[in-house]
C-alpha positions as CSV (number, residue, x, y, z in Angstrom):
1,M,-220.5,41.5,14.3
2,K,-221.2,44.2,11.6
3,T,-221.6,43.9,7.9
4,K,-220.2,46.5,5.5
5,S,-223.6,48.2,5.3
6,G,-223.6,48.9,9.0
7,I,-226.5,46.7,9.9
8,G,-225.8,43.8,12.3
9,F,-225.2,40.4,10.8
10,F,-228.2,38.8,12.6
11,E,-230.5,41.7,11.7
12,K,-229.4,41.8,8.0
13,Y,-230.3,38.1,7.5
14,L,-233.3,38.1,9.8
15,S,-235.6,36.8,7.1
16,V,-233.2,33.8,6.6
17,W,-233.3,33.0,10.3
18,V,-237.0,33.3,10.4
19,I,-237.3,30.8,7.5
20,L,-235.0,28.4,9.3
21,C,-237.0,28.8,12.5
22,M,-240.2,28.1,10.6
23,V,-238.7,24.9,9.2
24,I,-237.3,23.8,12.5
25,G,-240.6,24.6,14.3
26,V,-242.8,22.8,11.8
27,L,-240.5,19.7,12.0
28,I,-240.7,19.8,15.8
29,G,-244.5,20.1,15.6
30,K,-244.8,17.2,13.1
31,Y,-242.2,14.7,14.5
32,L,-241.6,15.8,18.1
33,G,-245.1,16.7,19.1
34,F,-244.4,16.0,22.8
35,I,-242.4,19.3,22.9
36,P,-245.3,21.7,22.1
37,S,-247.6,19.5,24.2
38,F,-245.2,20.0,27.2
39,L,-244.8,23.7,26.6
40,K,-248.6,24.1,26.4
41,K,-248.7,23.0,30.1
42,F,-247.2,26.4,30.9
43,E,-249.9,28.5,29.4
44,Y,-252.1,30.6,31.7
45,Y,-255.1,32.5,30.2
46,N,-253.5,32.1,26.7
47,V,-250.2,33.5,27.8
48,S,-247.3,31.1,27.4
49,L,-244.8,31.7,30.2
50,P,-241.8,30.5,28.2
51,I,-242.7,32.8,25.4
52,A,-243.5,35.7,27.8
53,V,-239.9,35.4,29.2
54,L,-238.4,35.3,25.7
55,I,-240.5,38.4,24.7
56,W,-239.2,40.3,27.7
57,L,-235.7,39.4,26.5
58,M,-236.6,40.8,23.1
59,I,-238.2,44.1,24.2
60,Y,-236.1,45.0,27.3
61,P,-232.8,45.7,25.3
62,M,-234.8,48.0,23.0
63,M,-236.1,50.1,25.8
64,L,-232.5,50.5,27.2
65,K,-231.7,52.5,24.1
66,V,-234.4,55.1,24.4
67,N,-233.5,58.3,26.2
68,F,-236.8,59.8,27.4
69,Q,-235.0,63.0,28.5
70,S,-234.7,63.8,24.8
71,I,-238.4,64.6,24.8
72,K,-237.7,68.0,26.2
73,N,-236.3,68.9,22.7
74,I,-239.7,68.5,21.0
75,R,-240.3,72.2,20.6
76,K,-237.0,72.7,18.7
77,N,-238.4,71.2,15.4
78,P,-241.9,69.7,15.8
79,K,-242.7,69.2,12.2
80,G,-240.8,65.9,11.9
81,L,-242.6,64.6,14.9
82,I,-246.0,65.7,13.6
83,V,-245.3,63.7,10.4
84,T,-244.3,60.7,12.5
85,W,-247.3,60.9,14.8
86,V,-249.9,61.4,12.1
87,S,-248.5,58.7,9.8
88,N,-248.1,56.2,12.6
89,W,-251.4,56.8,14.6
90,L,-253.9,58.5,12.3
91,I,-253.1,56.8,9.0
92,K,-251.2,53.5,9.4
93,P,-253.5,51.4,11.5
94,F,-256.5,52.3,9.3
95,T,-254.8,51.9,5.9
96,M,-253.5,48.5,7.1
97,F,-257.1,47.5,8.0
98,G,-258.4,48.7,4.7
99,I,-255.6,47.0,2.5
100,A,-255.9,43.8,4.5
101,N,-259.7,43.7,4.1
102,L,-259.3,44.3,0.3
103,F,-256.9,41.4,-0.2
104,F,-258.2,38.9,2.4
105,Y,-261.9,39.2,1.7
106,I,-262.0,40.3,-2.0
107,I,-258.9,39.7,-4.0
108,F,-257.9,36.4,-2.2
109,K,-261.5,35.4,-1.4
110,N,-261.2,32.1,-3.3
111,L,-257.8,31.3,-1.7
112,I,-258.4,32.0,2.0
113,P,-261.4,30.6,3.9
114,N,-263.4,33.3,5.6
115,E,-262.5,32.2,9.2
116,L,-258.8,32.2,8.4
117,A,-259.2,35.6,6.7
118,K,-260.6,37.0,9.9
119,D,-257.7,35.6,11.9
120,Y,-255.1,37.0,9.4
121,L,-256.8,40.4,9.5
122,A,-256.5,40.4,13.2
123,G,-252.8,39.7,13.0
124,V,-251.9,42.4,10.5
125,V,-254.0,44.9,12.4
126,L,-251.8,44.2,15.4
127,L,-248.8,44.9,13.2
128,G,-250.3,48.1,11.8
129,A,-251.1,49.5,15.3
130,A,-247.5,49.0,16.5
131,P,-244.9,51.4,14.9
132,C,-241.2,50.5,15.1
133,T,-239.1,51.2,18.2
134,A,-235.7,49.6,18.2
135,M,-234.9,48.6,14.6
136,V,-235.6,52.2,13.4
137,F,-232.2,53.1,15.0
138,V,-230.7,50.8,12.4
139,W,-232.7,52.2,9.5
140,S,-231.9,55.8,10.7
141,H,-228.2,54.9,10.8
142,L,-228.2,53.4,7.3
143,T,-229.8,56.6,5.9
144,K,-227.5,58.9,7.8
145,G,-230.5,60.1,9.9
146,N,-230.2,62.6,12.7
147,P,-229.5,60.3,15.7
148,A,-230.7,62.8,18.3
149,Y,-233.9,63.5,16.5
150,T,-234.5,59.8,15.8
151,V,-234.3,59.2,19.6
152,V,-237.1,61.8,20.2
153,Q,-239.2,60.2,17.4
154,V,-238.9,56.8,19.0
155,A,-239.3,58.0,22.6
156,T,-242.6,59.8,21.8
157,N,-243.9,56.8,19.9
158,D,-243.2,54.6,22.9
159,L,-245.2,56.9,25.1
160,I,-248.1,57.1,22.6
161,I,-248.2,53.3,22.4
162,L,-249.1,53.2,26.1
163,V,-252.4,55.1,25.5
164,A,-253.2,54.6,21.8
165,F,-252.4,50.9,21.0
166,T,-255.2,49.4,23.1
167,P,-258.2,51.5,21.9
168,I,-257.1,51.4,18.2
169,V,-256.7,47.6,18.2
170,A,-260.0,47.1,20.1
171,F,-261.8,49.4,17.7
172,L,-260.5,47.9,14.4
173,L,-260.9,44.3,15.6
174,G,-264.3,45.2,17.0
175,I,-265.6,46.4,13.6
176,S,-264.1,43.2,12.1
177,G,-266.4,41.1,14.2
178,I,-263.7,39.9,16.5
179,T,-264.4,40.1,20.2
180,I,-261.5,41.4,22.2
181,P,-261.4,41.1,26.0
182,W,-260.3,44.6,27.1
183,A,-258.8,43.3,30.3
184,T,-256.5,40.8,28.4
185,L,-255.5,43.5,25.9
186,L,-254.6,46.0,28.6
187,L,-252.7,43.3,30.5
188,S,-250.8,42.6,27.3
189,V,-249.7,46.2,27.1
190,V,-248.7,46.2,30.7
191,L,-246.7,43.0,30.4
192,F,-245.0,43.7,27.1
193,V,-244.7,47.5,27.1
194,V,-245.1,49.1,30.5
195,I,-242.9,46.5,32.4
196,P,-240.0,46.4,29.9
197,L,-240.2,50.1,29.4
198,S,-240.0,50.8,33.1
199,G,-237.2,48.3,33.5
200,G,-235.3,50.0,30.7
201,I,-235.7,53.4,32.2
202,I,-234.7,52.3,35.7
203,T,-231.7,50.3,34.4
204,R,-230.5,53.2,32.2
205,N,-230.7,55.7,35.0
206,L,-228.9,53.4,37.5
207,I,-226.1,52.4,35.2
208,I,-225.5,56.0,33.9
209,N,-225.6,57.4,37.5
210,K,-223.1,54.7,38.7
211,K,-220.8,54.2,35.7
212,G,-221.4,57.1,33.4
213,L,-223.0,57.6,29.9
214,D,-219.8,56.4,28.1
215,F,-219.8,53.0,29.9
216,F,-223.6,52.6,29.4
217,T,-223.3,53.4,25.6
218,N,-220.1,51.6,24.7
219,S,-220.0,48.7,27.2
220,F,-223.4,47.9,28.7
221,I,-225.6,48.3,25.7
222,P,-223.4,46.2,23.3
223,K,-223.6,43.2,25.8
224,W,-227.3,43.1,24.9
225,G,-226.6,43.3,21.2
226,N,-227.9,39.9,20.1
227,V,-230.3,39.1,23.0
228,T,-233.3,40.6,21.1
229,I,-232.7,38.5,18.0
230,I,-231.9,35.3,19.9
231,G,-235.1,35.8,22.0
232,L,-237.1,36.4,18.8
233,L,-235.7,33.3,17.1
234,F,-236.4,31.0,20.0
235,T,-239.9,32.4,20.2
236,L,-240.5,31.8,16.6
237,V,-239.4,28.1,16.9
238,I,-241.9,27.6,19.7
239,I,-244.7,29.3,17.8
240,F,-244.0,27.5,14.5
241,S,-244.0,24.2,16.4
242,F,-247.7,25.0,17.3
243,Q,-248.4,26.3,13.8
244,G,-247.1,23.3,11.9
245,N,-250.5,22.0,10.7
246,V,-251.7,25.4,9.6
247,I,-248.6,26.0,7.6
248,L,-248.5,22.5,6.0
249,E,-252.2,22.8,5.1
250,N,-251.9,26.3,3.8
251,P,-248.3,27.0,2.6
252,L,-249.5,29.6,0.0
253,H,-251.0,31.7,2.8
254,I,-247.6,32.8,3.9
255,V,-247.2,34.6,0.6
256,L,-250.8,35.9,0.6
257,I,-250.4,37.5,4.0
258,A,-247.1,39.1,2.9
259,V,-248.7,40.9,-0.1
260,P,-250.8,43.5,1.9
261,L,-248.0,43.9,4.4
262,I,-245.5,44.8,1.7
263,I,-247.9,47.2,0.0
264,Q,-248.7,48.8,3.4
265,T,-245.0,49.2,4.2
266,F,-244.2,51.0,0.9
267,S,-247.3,53.1,1.1
268,I,-246.7,54.4,4.7
269,F,-243.1,55.1,3.9
270,F,-243.9,57.3,0.9
271,I,-246.7,59.1,2.8
272,A,-244.4,60.2,5.5
273,Y,-241.4,60.7,3.2
274,I,-243.3,62.9,0.7
275,A,-245.0,64.8,3.6
276,S,-241.5,65.6,5.0
277,K,-240.5,66.9,1.6
278,I,-243.6,69.1,1.4
279,L,-242.9,70.4,4.9
280,K,-239.3,71.2,3.8
281,L,-237.7,68.9,6.4
282,S,-234.1,67.9,6.0
283,H,-233.3,64.4,4.7
284,D,-231.8,63.3,8.0
285,I,-235.2,63.8,9.6
286,A,-237.4,62.8,6.7
287,A,-235.8,59.4,6.1
288,P,-236.2,58.2,9.8
289,A,-239.8,59.6,9.8
290,G,-240.6,57.4,6.9
291,M,-238.8,54.4,8.3
292,I,-240.6,54.5,11.7
293,G,-244.0,54.4,10.1
294,A,-243.0,51.7,7.5
295,S,-241.5,49.3,10.0
296,N,-243.4,47.6,12.8
297,F,-242.9,46.8,16.5
298,F,-243.4,43.2,15.6
299,E,-242.2,41.9,19.0
300,L,-245.2,43.6,20.6
301,A,-247.6,42.4,17.8
302,V,-246.4,38.8,18.3
303,A,-246.7,39.1,22.1
304,V,-250.3,40.5,22.0
305,A,-251.4,38.0,19.4
306,I,-250.3,35.2,21.6
307,A,-251.8,36.7,24.7
308,L,-255.2,37.3,23.0
309,F,-255.5,34.3,20.8
310,G,-252.9,31.8,21.8
311,T,-249.8,30.3,20.3
312,Q,-251.8,28.0,18.0
313,S,-253.9,30.7,16.5
314,P,-253.4,31.8,12.8
315,V,-253.4,35.4,14.2
316,A,-249.9,34.7,15.7
317,L,-248.9,33.3,12.3
318,A,-249.9,36.5,10.5
319,T,-247.8,38.6,12.9
320,I,-244.8,36.4,12.2
321,V,-245.1,36.9,8.5
322,G,-244.5,40.5,9.3
323,V,-241.2,39.6,10.8
324,L,-240.4,37.6,7.7
325,V,-240.8,40.4,5.3
326,E,-239.6,43.3,7.5
327,V,-235.9,43.3,6.8
328,P,-235.7,42.8,3.1
329,V,-238.5,45.4,2.4
330,M,-236.9,47.9,4.8
331,L,-233.5,47.5,3.2
332,I,-235.1,48.3,-0.2
333,L,-236.6,51.5,1.4
334,V,-233.2,52.4,2.8
335,K,-231.8,52.2,-0.7
336,I,-234.7,54.3,-2.0
337,A,-234.1,56.9,0.7
338,N,-230.4,57.1,0.0
339,N,-230.9,57.3,-3.7
340,T,-233.4,60.2,-3.4
341,K,-231.4,62.3,-1.0
342,R,-231.1,64.9,-3.8
343,W,-234.8,65.7,-3.3
344,F,-233.8,67.4,-0.1
345,N,-230.6,69.0,-1.3
346,N,-232.1,72.5,-1.1
347,V,-233.5,71.9,2.4
348,S,-231.6,73.3,5.3
């Protein structure tokens, strides 16, 4: 089901669904406490098996869309990729860390206890170190981005995640005074990136070889259309059922966490977008480049937060706030990109 804007119905109103899931989850935690208690029995080394299954359902359909054969086209126009790589991996994680520190420890010092500030910082760092993968195809489409180039941007980012995500997260959380077990962090990347990524590549090749690209694109992929969103929403209900007390005791914190996330999103978009203008890139490359850095691979951030800190940790709550603000903020950036297309009119 598509809206007039071209974005899927579930995706367009994702923030609404997240709020509903928060309400349902909190009510379950408060009045049906036996449900989270039962689900907690299926946790092993902080990893909830029901949530792990749901997260695989979220991430696997995304990986089906990525054509890694497109990487061979990198040399044709590398400047857009360089903008994406630099903004995503050399700037974004560190500006997120800096902005979050400023707000949680200084500006909001009297509103957020120090221990919670540390947990929220960990959550937003996980978001900042995970650039968008699947939803960027939607943002690219809405800004009339170059679909072939967007695929290359996403494919290379997925490969960089394999080697860069773990050390960046470990470094930033380490200097925050948060001890990170490397083994658990690496296991999280294997569980929630390597396995679904490998599954996506294998499935893509098998289906295309057997049925053809047209069947894969127009018949197979659409069948998975709402699986990611449904998996995400069920995951959020479970997490919020564990987070009920934290939310009820600190309702204002949802807004406080959102503030640095929103500022970061706008900042990274304009860094990449303006850099693309300076490098004389066309608008159909510049807009997706800004969108990839601005949006987050929040499914991975949520998964790693749960694996490292558990479903009841405020760290997981902070990553979920990222889900809450993502769609409305990104739709604003889409509008900005479309309204500033004239900046690139003289670019070939």
